[in-house]
C-alpha positions as CSV (number, residue, x, y, z in Angstrom):
1,M,-3.9,-16.7,-38.1
2,N,-6.5,-17.1,-40.8
3,H,-4.8,-16.8,-44.2
4,S,-7.9,-17.3,-46.2
5,T,-8.6,-14.9,-49.0
6,P,-10.9,-12.1,-47.7
7,H,-14.2,-11.4,-49.4
8,P,-14.6,-8.1,-51.2
9,A,-16.0,-5.4,-48.9
10,P,-19.7,-4.9,-49.4
11,P,-21.0,-1.5,-50.7
12,P,-21.8,1.1,-48.1
13,D,-25.3,1.1,-46.6
14,T,-25.7,4.5,-48.2
15,G,-28.9,6.5,-48.2
16,P,-30.2,9.7,-49.7
17,T,-29.8,13.3,-49.2
18,E,-32.3,15.9,-48.0
19,S,-36.1,15.5,-47.9
20,T,-39.1,17.8,-47.3
21,S,-40.7,15.0,-45.3
22,P,-41.8,16.0,-41.7
23,A,-39.6,13.1,-40.5
24,R,-36.9,15.6,-39.2
25,V,-35.0,13.6,-36.7
26,R,-32.8,16.3,-35.2
27,D,-32.8,20.1,-35.5
28,S,-30.0,22.2,-36.9
29,R,-28.3,22.2,-33.5
30,G,-28.2,18.4,-33.4
31,Q,-30.9,18.0,-30.7
32,P,-33.3,15.0,-31.0
33,P,-37.0,15.3,-30.4
34,P,-38.3,13.8,-27.2
35,L,-39.5,10.5,-28.6
36,L,-36.2,9.7,-30.2
37,A,-34.3,10.9,-27.2
38,Q,-35.9,8.0,-25.3
39,S,-34.3,5.5,-27.8
40,A,-30.8,6.9,-28.4
41,P,-28.3,4.8,-30.4
42,E,-26.6,2.1,-28.5
43,R,-23.1,3.5,-28.4
44,P,-21.0,5.1,-25.6
45,P,-21.2,8.9,-25.3
46,A,-18.5,10.7,-27.2
47,P,-16.4,13.4,-25.5
48,A,-18.1,16.7,-25.3
49,V,-17.2,19.5,-27.7
50,Q,-15.7,22.6,-26.2
51,Q,-18.4,25.2,-26.7
52,D,-16.1,28.2,-26.4
53,D,-14.4,27.3,-29.6
54,P,-16.9,25.0,-31.5
55,V,-15.4,25.3,-35.0
56,P,-11.7,25.3,-35.9
57,S,-10.3,28.3,-37.6
58,S,-10.9,28.5,-41.3
59,A,-7.2,27.7,-41.9
60,A,-7.6,24.4,-40.1
61,V,-10.8,23.1,-41.8
62,P,-10.8,21.0,-45.0
63,R,-11.4,22.7,-48.3
64,H,-13.2,19.6,-49.5
65,L,-15.1,17.4,-47.1
66,A,-16.6,14.0,-48.2
67,V,-19.0,11.8,-46.2
68,I,-19.9,8.2,-46.9
69,L,-23.5,8.1,-45.7
70,D,-23.7,4.7,-44.0
71,G,-26.2,3.2,-41.5
72,N,-29.7,4.2,-42.6
73,R,-31.1,0.7,-42.2
74,R,-29.2,0.1,-39.0
75,W,-30.7,3.3,-37.6
76,A,-34.2,2.3,-38.6
77,H,-33.8,-1.1,-37.0
78,K,-32.5,0.5,-33.7
79,H,-35.5,2.8,-33.6
80,H,-38.1,0.3,-34.8
81,L,-39.0,2.5,-37.7
82,P,-39.6,1.8,-41.4
83,V,-36.5,2.2,-43.5
84,T,-38.2,4.8,-45.6
85,V,-38.3,7.1,-42.5
86,A,-34.5,6.5,-42.2
87,Y,-34.0,7.6,-45.8
88,Q,-36.0,10.7,-45.2
89,A,-34.1,11.4,-42.0
90,G,-30.8,10.8,-43.7
91,A,-31.9,13.3,-46.4
92,Q,-32.6,15.9,-43.9
93,R,-29.2,15.3,-42.3
94,V,-27.5,16.2,-45.6
95,H,-29.3,19.5,-45.6
96,D,-28.0,20.0,-42.0
97,L,-24.5,18.9,-43.1
98,V,-24.2,21.5,-45.8
99,T,-25.5,24.2,-43.5
100,W,-22.8,23.2,-40.9
101,C,-20.2,23.3,-43.7
102,E,-21.3,26.7,-44.8
103,G,-20.9,28.0,-41.2
104,A,-17.4,26.4,-41.0
105,H,-16.3,27.9,-44.4
106,I,-15.9,24.5,-46.1
107,R,-16.3,25.3,-49.8
108,Y,-16.8,21.8,-51.3
109,V,-18.9,18.9,-49.9
110,T,-19.3,15.4,-51.5
111,V,-21.8,12.9,-50.1
112,W,-22.0,9.3,-51.4
113,A,-25.7,8.9,-51.4
114,L,-26.0,5.7,-53.6
115,S,-23.3,3.5,-54.9
116,Q,-23.5,1.8,-58.3
117,D,-23.6,-1.6,-56.5
118,N,-26.6,-0.4,-54.5
119,L,-28.6,-0.4,-57.7
120,H,-28.7,-4.2,-57.4
121,R,-30.8,-4.0,-54.2
122,D,-34.5,-4.7,-54.2
123,P,-36.1,-2.4,-56.8
124,A,-38.6,-1.1,-54.4
125,A,-35.8,-0.1,-51.9
126,V,-33.9,1.6,-54.7
127,T,-37.0,3.5,-55.7
128,D,-37.5,4.7,-52.1
129,I,-33.8,5.9,-51.9
130,L,-34.0,7.7,-55.2
131,H,-37.3,9.4,-54.3
132,A,-35.7,10.7,-51.1
133,I,-32.6,11.8,-52.9
134,T,-34.5,13.8,-55.6
135,T,-37.0,15.2,-53.2
136,G,-34.3,16.2,-50.7
137,L,-32.1,17.8,-53.3
138,R,-35.0,19.8,-54.8
139,A,-35.7,21.2,-51.3
140,M,-32.1,22.2,-51.0
141,A,-32.0,23.7,-54.4
142,A,-35.1,25.8,-53.5
143,T,-33.1,27.6,-50.9
144,R,-30.9,29.1,-53.7
145,R,-27.9,28.9,-51.3
146,W,-25.8,26.1,-52.9
147,Y,-24.6,24.7,-56.2
148,I,-25.9,21.1,-56.4
149,R,-24.3,18.6,-58.7
150,A,-25.3,15.0,-59.2
151,I,-22.3,12.8,-60.1
152,G,-22.2,9.2,-61.1
153,A,-23.7,6.9,-63.7
154,L,-27.0,8.8,-64.0
155,D,-27.8,6.9,-67.2
156,L,-28.3,3.8,-65.1
157,L,-31.2,5.4,-63.2
158,P,-34.8,5.6,-64.2
159,A,-35.3,8.5,-66.6
160,E,-37.4,10.6,-64.3
161,H,-34.8,10.6,-61.5
162,A,-31.9,11.1,-63.9
163,E,-33.6,14.0,-65.6
164,A,-34.5,15.6,-62.2
165,L,-31.0,15.4,-61.0
166,R,-29.5,16.9,-64.1
167,A,-32.1,19.7,-63.9
168,L,-31.0,20.6,-60.4
169,E,-27.5,21.2,-61.5
170,E,-28.7,23.5,-64.3
171,D,-31.0,25.3,-61.9
172,T,-28.3,26.0,-59.3
173,R,-25.4,26.7,-61.6
174,G,-23.7,30.0,-60.8
175,I,-24.8,30.1,-57.2
176,A,-21.7,31.1,-55.3
177,G,-22.3,29.1,-52.1
178,V,-21.1,25.7,-51.1
179,T,-20.7,23.2,-53.9
180,L,-22.5,19.9,-53.1
181,N,-21.5,16.9,-55.1
182,A,-24.2,14.2,-54.6
183,A,-22.7,10.9,-55.7
184,V,-25.6,8.8,-57.1
185,A,-25.0,5.5,-58.8
186,Y,-21.3,6.3,-58.3
187,S,-18.3,4.0,-58.7
188,G,-14.8,5.2,-57.9
189,R,-13.2,3.0,-60.5
190,G,-15.9,4.0,-63.0
191,D,-15.0,7.6,-62.4
192,I,-11.4,7.0,-63.4
193,V,-12.3,4.8,-66.4
194,D,-14.7,7.5,-67.7
195,A,-12.1,10.2,-67.3
196,V,-9.5,8.2,-69.3
197,H,-12.0,7.3,-71.9
198,T,-13.1,10.9,-72.4
199,L,-9.5,12.1,-72.5
200,T,-8.6,9.4,-75.1
201,Q,-11.5,10.4,-77.3
202,Q,-10.5,14.0,-77.0
203,R,-6.9,13.2,-77.9
204,G,-8.1,11.3,-80.9
205,A,-10.3,14.0,-82.2
206,D,-7.4,16.5,-81.8
207,G,-4.9,14.2,-83.5
208,E,-2.7,14.1,-80.3
209,H,-2.4,10.3,-80.0
210,D,1.3,10.5,-79.2
211,Q,1.1,13.1,-76.4
212,P,1.7,11.8,-72.9
213,V,-1.2,11.3,-70.4
214,T,-0.5,13.1,-67.2
215,E,-2.2,13.1,-63.8
216,H,-3.2,16.7,-64.4
217,L,-5.0,15.8,-67.6
218,V,-6.8,12.8,-66.0
219,A,-7.9,15.0,-63.1
220,R,-9.4,17.5,-65.5
221,H,-11.9,14.8,-66.7
222,L,-12.9,13.4,-63.4
223,S,-16.4,14.0,-62.0
224,T,-14.8,16.6,-59.6
225,A,-12.8,18.4,-62.2
226,G,-11.9,21.9,-61.2
227,Q,-12.3,21.2,-57.5
228,P,-9.6,20.5,-54.9
229,D,-8.9,16.9,-53.9
230,I,-10.8,15.7,-50.8
231,D,-9.1,16.6,-47.6
232,L,-11.2,14.7,-45.1
233,V,-13.5,11.6,-45.5
234,I,-16.0,10.9,-42.8
235,R,-17.7,7.5,-42.7
236,T,-20.6,6.8,-40.4
237,S,-22.0,3.7,-38.7
238,G,-18.7,2.2,-37.6
239,E,-17.4,0.8,-40.9
240,Q,-13.7,1.5,-41.5
241,R,-13.1,1.2,-45.2
242,L,-13.7,3.4,-48.3
243,S,-15.5,0.7,-50.4
244,G,-14.1,2.2,-53.6
245,F,-15.1,5.7,-52.9
246,M,-13.2,8.3,-55.0
247,P,-9.8,6.5,-55.0
248,W,-8.2,9.2,-57.1
249,Q,-9.5,12.2,-55.1
250,T,-8.9,10.7,-51.7
251,A,-5.3,9.7,-52.3
252,E,-4.0,12.0,-49.5
253,A,-7.2,12.4,-47.6
254,E,-7.5,12.1,-43.8
255,L,-10.0,9.5,-42.7
256,Y,-12.4,9.8,-39.8
257,F,-14.7,7.0,-38.7
258,T,-17.7,7.4,-36.3
259,D,-20.1,4.9,-34.8
260,A,-23.0,7.3,-35.4
261,D,-25.5,6.0,-38.0
262,W,-26.0,8.6,-40.7
263,P,-29.5,9.8,-39.7
264,G,-28.3,10.2,-36.1
265,F,-25.1,12.1,-37.0
266,T,-25.2,15.3,-35.0
267,H,-23.6,18.7,-35.1
268,D,-21.3,17.6,-32.2
269,D,-20.3,14.6,-34.3
270,F,-19.4,17.0,-37.1
271,L,-17.4,19.2,-34.8
272,R,-15.5,16.2,-33.4
273,A,-14.5,15.2,-36.9
274,L,-13.3,18.8,-37.7
275,H,-11.3,19.0,-34.5
276,S,-9.7,15.6,-35.2
277,Y,-8.7,16.9,-38.7
278,A,-7.4,20.2,-37.3
279,G,-5.1,18.3,-34.9
280,R,-3.4,16.1,-37.6
281,D,0.0,16.8,-39.1
282,R,-0.6,16.5,-42.8
283,R,2.7,15.7,-44.4
284,H,1.5,14.9,-48.0
285,G,4.1,12.1,-48.3
286,L,7.0,14.2,-47.1
């Protein structure tokens, strides 16, 4: 057995959210156009979903679903396409995802679109991802169906993108539909550190230095404050790790891993994840 010290897991090959680009890879029913159907991803077919009961009952679906969007570059390589097309296709897939969640009565959705570590990639690639993210989220906001929030270290982004993402939250605030958290330049540990820092500053200003810090108080200062913890995490592209994604909010989450690359993630893939979740016995430590 190899007892060498493992290397830290690399950040996810995350990509963006929705896009207005014509590069729509699959329609809302998860069907590929003819050209892409000829070059399907190299993975064994998954079991068919029962069409007579495609979505579990509302009592059996997660209140808060999170997806780690992995595999954009792998998908582009498999299909011999520029990676920018993959980012645009991945963006469209987020639009589809939120539409599917709306139909399944899932109230909160979080997608990890770009990690803080991803900012160290080639600047041109980061620019392409950010362009797809902002363009896609603008298109989603234009539907006036969903409340869209950008969470993460937005101050690390170029000003034009940071301002655009903040404006989207203001523009969609008060919309009663699905809440979408788009995690951009996001770090799970950074989320906790920021929450504790804000709480400490608030305590100091209120003269409450000696008051105990509780889990409830920390949770009130996280990026997802006011939302239920994540019930189900889906990670695409075959990777089986969380890579530091929301360690606090996923403490009791169910995990679901699929070989589908994010731009090729279909409605059937989504339903398989929901049925897997519905069949689990969640004991919450009991």
